[in-house]
N, C-alpha and C positions, 0 to 999 in steps of 0.2 A: 281403678282407685291410685293404681303406685301413679300413675302419668299424670292422674289429674296433684298429687301432691306436689313430686316431682316441678311440676310448669308454675302452680304457685309460688313456690320455692325458690325457684326464676325474674319470677317477678318481684316478689318480693330485694333479694337481692340487687335486678333492674332502680327500686325506688329508693332501695336505700343510696345506690352511687348516683341517682338523679340528683338527690336532696343531699349528698355531699361536693358534689359539683355546683352548687348553686345557696354552696357553704356561708358565701359571702352576704347574702341578705335573706335568709334564713334564720337567722337565729345571730344574735344580735352580738358584734366580736367586745371583745378580750381587748383593747389595744394596748400593745406590746413598746414599752422604750421608744421614741426614733433617735433615728444617728443619722448623721453628713456621710453616712459607706450604709451602702446596700446591703442585703442581708441576701450571701449564694446559696441555693440549694443546689446539691450535683444527687441527681439522679441515673444510676444505671441501672440497666435493667439487662440481665446476664443472657446472651445467646439469641438475641430476635432479630428476626430478620427485618428490614424494614420494608418487605414485599407485605409484610401479615402485620398492616397494624391498621386500620379505621382511612386513618387522617391522609392515609399514601395509598389509599386508592382500591383495600381487600375488601369484600364484601360479607366472605366468611368471618369472622371476627364481630365482636363486638369492645370499642374500648372506647369511651365516652370522653377518659380523664386527658388520653393523650387525645384528641384528638382534638380536646375543648383546651389545651393549653396548647399545642398550636394556631390556633387560633382569635389565639390572645397573643401569639408572641411572631415567630419563625421560627418554619418551619424549609428546612435542607433535602432536598429532594437526593443530591448525589452525596452522601455523607460514608467517611468510608475509615474500618481502624485497619491499623499496621500489622496485630496481629491476629489469627486466632483462637487464641487459648488465654483467658479471663486472669489469670493473678498478671500476665505479661502485656496484654492490653490495660489491663484497669491501670498499671504501674505506668504506661506510655500516658494514660489520660490524666496522670497529675501529677506528672514532669513538666511536658509535651515533649518526649527524645520519644525517638524514635527507638525498637526491639537491643539491638547492634551498640546503641549509644549508651544507652540506662546496664544494658547484657543481661536483667533477668529475660533469659529467652523459656526458663521451663522454672519449674514446678523448687519451690526450696531454694530457692539464687537469694541469697541477699542484697538490699540492694546500697548500689557502696554508699558513701559518708556526702559524697561531691555534687551527688543529682541531690537538688531543695526537691523538694515535693511542695502542692500548692497547699496543704495546710501549714510549711514553715511559712513561708512566705507570707501567707494572710494574719497569722500566728503573729510577728512582729506589725502587721498594722493594726495589734489591738484587737482582731478578731477571735471570738470563742472556738473552737473547732471542736468537732466530733463526729463519726463515724460509726456505721453502724454497715454492716453485713450481713447476706444472708448462704453464707455457704463458708466453711473453715478452709477451703479452699485458698481463701481472700482472709485470715485468720494471721497475721504478726507474727501469733507464739510460734509457727510449724510452718505453715507455705509460703510466709507472703513476710517473712521478717524486713525489717526494714520500714516496713509500709505505713504501718500505725506513726512513722514522725511525725514531728507539729502538731499531732490532734491529742488538745484532752482529752479527749476521753475516746477511746478504740472499740468497740462493741465485741472482742473475742469471744470466744466459744469456751465457754466450762471446762479447768481441766478434769474429766470422770476421764472410766473405769468404761469403754469404748463398748467393754463386751460383758455378756452376763455371764450369773451364773457357770451354764453348761457352758464359757467359752464359744459363745453365738453373736455373732454382733447383735450390738441393741442396734432398735430403732433408727434409722434415717437421720426421721426428726429432731432436732436439735443436739447429735451429733454429731451428721453429716449439711446438713440444710433449715432453715429456718424460714417458715411462710412468711411470707413480703406482709402481711397483714401485720406480725410479732415484727420483724426487723422494722416497721409504723413504730409498730405503739410503744417498740423501746426508743428512736428518735424522739417522740413528743414525749416523755414520760423525762429526758435528760430536757429538752427543754421546756417545762413546765417547771424548772430549776433554775434552769440560767437563761431568763428571761433576758435581760441586756444586750443591748445588741453591740455592735454588729455582728452577725454569727457565720461561722459555714458546714457547713452542716452535708457533707455525706452519707445518702442512703441510693444505698445497694442488695437488687431483689436476683433470687435467684431463678421464679422459681420456673421462668423459658427450658431450665434448664434440661437431659434427660436426669432419670427416667421421669415419662411425663406425668402428672399424678393431679393434677390437680383438685382440689376440695369440694363434696357437692358445695353449691347445686350445678358448679359450671362441667365436674364430671359428665350427669348426667346430658348436661344437652349440650356437650362439644364431644360424645363418646368415642365419634366415629374419625372426629378430630383433637388429639387430649394435646400437642401440642398447641393448637389454639385456644383449646378452654386455660390452658394455666394462662398464654397474655391471658385472656380475657381477666380470670380471678388477677393479675397481676396489675394490671388499669383500676381493679379495686379498689386491689392497696394503694393505690399512686393516686386515686379519687380521698381516701382514707386521708393520706398526708395534706394532700392540697388543700379540703375542706378546714382539716387543722389549721394550715397556716394562716384560710382566709380571718375565721376565727379567733384567732391570736392577734390578727392585728400586721403579720409580718406576711403577709401577703402585695402588695401592691409595689411594694420597692423594696420586694424581693428580685432579686437577678436565678432566676430559672434554668437549670438546664439538665434535658434528658434526654442520653444516647444507650447502644448497645451498646456493647461492647463486645459483639462479633456478633453473624446471625447466627446461621444451620444447614448440614445441607440437608439435610430432608429427603436421600435417594439422589442426589443429582451430583452427577459424575462418580456415583456407584459411595457418594462417603455419606455415613447415615450422620453423622453428628457432625462436630467439626475438630481445629485441632493441623489433620494434616497436609492440606490443600490449601491453595493463594485465590478462588472462584467465587464471584460474588455475589455467591449464597452464602458464602463466610464472613465475606468483607464487608458486606454493604447493610447500613446501617443507620435505624430510624437519628435523627438531630434536629431538640427541639431549638431551641431559646428565646426563653419570657424574660423580657427584659424590664425592668421599673417602670412604672407608672402603662404599662404593657403599650408601651412605644414600638410602634410598626407591628402593629399587632392585624395579622392573616398576613404578614406577610412572608412568601412563598421566593426560596435562590435556588435556582437549580444550576450551579456553577458548580466543578466537583469539590469539596473539602475534606480534612484531615482530622479524626480524634488529635492528634497532635496538636490543630489550633484550638480546641476547651480551653486551657492551659493561657495563656495569650489572650485570648478570648475576659477570662474573670479579669486575668491585672489587668488587662488595659480598663475594663468597664469601674472597675473600682481607685484606678490610678497608680494601683501598685507600681513599682519598678520590674519588669522583664529580666530573667536569668540570660547575661549574651548565649548563654549555646542551647538557645531552646533551637527548635525541628520544625516547628508551628508558626502559622500566625491569627492577628488578632481578624474572626467573623466581619467585628462591624463598618471594618472598610465594605463589606460587599452589602451587607446590609444599607448603609446609609446611601448606597449607591458608590461610591468611591471608589471602588472596581467590580471588575466583572469575570476577568478570570478562571483557567480553571486550576485549579492544586495539584500539579504531580503528585499521586500516594505513591509509595516507596513499601512496598506489603512483603512480609518475611515470615517465614516463620520455619525453626528448628526440630518442634515438633516431633518429627520424622527420624531426630538422630535416634530418641529413648529408646527406638526397634533397627536400627544401625542403617538403614536407608535416609537417604541423601535430602540436606535443608534444600527447603526451596525460597525465592525472589523474586518479588517481580513489581513492574511499572503499570503505572495503570493512568494512564496520559490519554489525552481528546479522542474519545473513544476508541483509546486502541492501550491495548496491555501488552505488555510481553511477560512470559515467565519463565525462567531460570528453573531446569530440571536437566537428568539425565538427559530427557526427551524435552529439545524445549519449544513451550509452547508461543504464536502468535493468533491475536482473536482481532478482529474488530466485529468492537459493541455495539454499532450502530446498529447492521444487518443481525449481527448473532450475538443479542446479548446474553442464551445461556450457555455462551461458549463452547458450541458441539464441532466451530470448525475449525480445527486448526491450519491456520494460515502459516505456520516458522518456514514450509518448507516452498510454498508455491505462491508469497509476495513478498518479493523482492523489493518493493517501493516502500513501506512500512520501517523494515526490519533493522536499517542503517541509523535510523533518527534515533529511534528507540533503545536497540547496542550505548550508542551514541549514549542516549541523556542518562544507562540503565549505569553504563564506565561511573558517571559524572555523581550518581547518587552515591554508588561504593568508595570512590572515593576519597570522600567525605567522612568518613564510617571508620572508627577504631580497626584494626588488622584483625582478621579474622583465622582463626585457626583449622587446619584442616583435616577434620575428623577421618577421614581416606585417611589408606596405608599408600605408600610411594609406590604407581602403575595403578592403583585400586581403584572402580567405579562405586560408587555405593547403588543400590538398588534404585530404581525410580518409583515412588512409593504410588506412582497411578496407576503401578503393580503391586502395587501389595495391598490396596484397600480393601478389600476382601479377608484375609489377613487381620489388619487392621480393627474393622465390624465384629469378629470374631472377637478376640483380643478382650474388645469393650465391653465383648457383649458376657462376656465369660466374668468382668472386673463388676460388672453390676450384676451378677446373679451370686459370685460368690460375695458379695457383699451385701444382699440379701438373703446368706446361709440357706442359695440354693445349688448349693454343692456335688450336685448330679448333675443337672443343666452344667455349673462351669466348665464341669470335665469335660463336654460333651462339647461342648466346643471348643475349648483350649486340641483337646484331639485332633478338631477338623484344621482348627489352626496347624498343626503338627503337621499332617496328614498336607496342607498347599506350603510348609514350609517345613519341611525338617530341619532346616541349621536355623532357627530363629529362635536364641537367646531368651529372649524376652517368655517365648507361650513354652518354652523348656523350664523358662523359673520359676514360670506362675503357674503350672504344673507341680512341680515339685513342691512350690509353696503348700500348693490345695493336699497335695499325700501324706507334710508334714504336722499339718495340720487335723487332718484324716489320721494321723496315729500309723500311717505308715513309710518309717525312716528307711528299708531296705529298696523302697521307688519308689519314694524324696529323692535319696544320694543317688543312683542310677543317674532322674532327671536334669538336679542339680551340679556332677560332677561334668552330662555336657554342655550347659551352662556357661561354666566355668573354665572349657574349655576353648567353647565359642565366645565369649567374653573376659578376656584374664583377665580387666581392674573393675572387674563388676565387685564390686567386697561386696554387694547383699548379699553374692546371692553365693558368693567363697563365706560367709559367715551363717548361712543358710544350710551347706552342705556341711559346712561343721558338728551344726544341728545335732541334725538325723542321721554324720555321722558318729555322735557322744549316745543320742536314743537309741542307734543297732549296737552302741559297742565297739565300733571299730576307730578304735583311740592313733591308731598311727594315722586313718586318712582325715578324719575328727585336726588329730594335731595342726596336719598340714594345711587342711584350709584353713581353721579358723589363722595361722600367723598369716598365713597369706593373707588374708582379713584385715590382717591390723597392719602390714608395711603398706595399703591403699588406704584403711583413716583409722589409723594412729589411738581418738579419743574414745575408742567405743571399748566401755563400761565390761554391756555384755560381755563380747567375744574374750574381751579377758579374763575375766571372772569364769567363764566356759575352758577358755584353754588352762587355768592351773587349772582345775579339776580336769581335764585328758590329760597333765604332766603328771599327778598328782596316783592316776588311775596305772600311767605307765611306768611309775616307778622312778619317775625326773627333779626328785624333790627339790635341786638347787633351781632347777627351768621352771616351775608350778611357786614358788618365794619369790622372785622376779618378779610374774606375772600381778600374785600377790600385794605384792611394794606397788609397784605402778599403780594399780587399782586405787589401792588409800593412797598413793598423793591424788588426789584425785576428789577422793572420797575419803578423812581416815575414821568417820566413824559408821565405814561401811561394813554392815557384819560379814553380812558373805567373805567378805575377803582381811575380815580376823581372824574370821575363821580357818579360813584357808594357808592364810598361812598359818596360821598353827600349826593345821595338820601338816604340812610341810617342815614345818621346824623338829613337829613329833618325829617323824620320818627321815630326819638328820639326823638322830636322840641329840636334838637340843633340846633337850626339856627345861631347861633353867630358862631357858628366851620365850619360850611358849608360857609358859607358868603366868607371868604376872597381866598378862595380856588376858587369859584365859579367864582370871580369877576377878578381874576385876569386869566383865562379859555375865559371867557369873552369878557376880554380884549383882547386878541391872537387870540381867534376864534368866532371873532362880527360876523359869519357867521352862528353857530352853533345854529342852533333851539331848540335842545337837551335842552344842557347845556342855555339860555337863557329864556327856562323855568321855569327851575330849580332856576336859579336868581331871578325871578321875586317867588319863592315858598319863598323866602327866607329871603327872602322884608319884603313879605308881615306876615312872621312867627314874621320879630320884631315887625309889626305894621307900616314897610316905605310905603305906599303906596303908597303916591307920587312915588317915588322912580319906585316898581313893577307895575306902571302902564306904566313911561316910560320904562322895559325892556318889554313889552306886546305892546306897540306898535313897537316897532325893531320887535320883530317877528311877526308879523300883516304886517309890512312891506316887510319882507322875506316873505310870502307867497306869499303874492299879487303878486310878482317877477315871 
């Protein structure tokens, strides 16, 4: 009977999706106020390969919402992203700039203010702007600073403790990721309160990203292909959003753009996920454009286009002047058949630099791809679409022209720093893909509180690459969390030796040494970390305490005073400074703040003990005894 219940659940969801797609005729519409400017709805579907979508010819997954949009609009068969990393690729979409130009080539790098976003440009034209994200990777408070610029509302993740009472990571839903349907519900709730147009709304769904955990009934129907199950579920969320827009009367006059930010390796070229390589498995994405009144519906464009072309298209369709620095072009001339030529794709990934491996650059044009790597690659995509036969050493006919065009593209870019030391060649990512897969598996296992699995993955990665600072650091972090501080310090010390500019590894080494009572090592590590990143409050406070343990009260006071310059009410800094003053017999200097602190925190026993010491140092035994009695009463409770 279980199979019957599952099958009925699947049929029920399919009926709901069908109703959603017929929303404009199946239910009366609530007409939104009309505007001379069209609404713009950008839908980005994370980690979506174009060859896993129904309207792109894939038969193993049902994507009726995307298929219907393609039938109502324009489908671009050869669309490519410039970067296989989520926040880098989204900033490229929203700025129309190459990664090397906007500079956000990794997580948590702020978007420079001189680069304007789609939201900023449209807001100046009177658009109401809102963004709804499905993953913390795009949270503008943490990993995507600056991406919220121009949005009236940006649906960041709530600032809550990510750990439970036992110190374990909470469930990923709501902490790391939102289901696509929840993202859509947030967007619809906002739209209900902001009915007057025009609107620019960006909806991002993260579900196809690993780990692949589609909800029921998609988890049952696609149990052997969970990636496809995530795509089918995401399509149902898209259907819900489109049906809502139709019911609200906002669909017909709208520009709707659907695209993937990047694809997924799925084991091709050894890459299980994405980020490291620039093969079509992670660069080829779906791109669908629905114009107002379904102009050019059912059109298919086979010319090669890029995600940098999305913003110029939006600006052209809304009559907004485009910034001069854009790296893409409007797609509308291709749609109206005024152009037909392929547009060269310049691809980039600096993600390998995270592990100390070489960054990659690629040029894709006229069915040929050149990949710049320590071992370069050249592919004839017409006869070898899977990029399995490297012609770099054997085909001299296409290589010179591709190299010349690559040089022209790179000449337009800002100067790039060379991460390698003089005379050093960084490892080719092709030689490290197994290590990277293991590191990714370890990250997911750690996030799911499967520390034993994470340790096994990391130890295997270390066997493959004993000099990997990233593996050593992750092992150190794992042992630090497990409370094995001595073992953590061994791993973190090796990581710091291999990568002396890693402030985080140095801080974590300081933590491990401090927890195990190795004060000199803790001091040196924390000092190194602060030289690299002076604004770290936790490192500065910990260094102050380490100095106290080393009976170096003067340097301890310096650290606590520096912390209090940043946050004058920081209790740890205030009490640490008082302790340093008492160690230096400056009882009078410590007393006023301790008295004020104890008055506002009468149950803080550590502060009361320091206050008693200060009184005794000043010869005020009666006051000290009174405070001792307070502490005794607190402890008795």
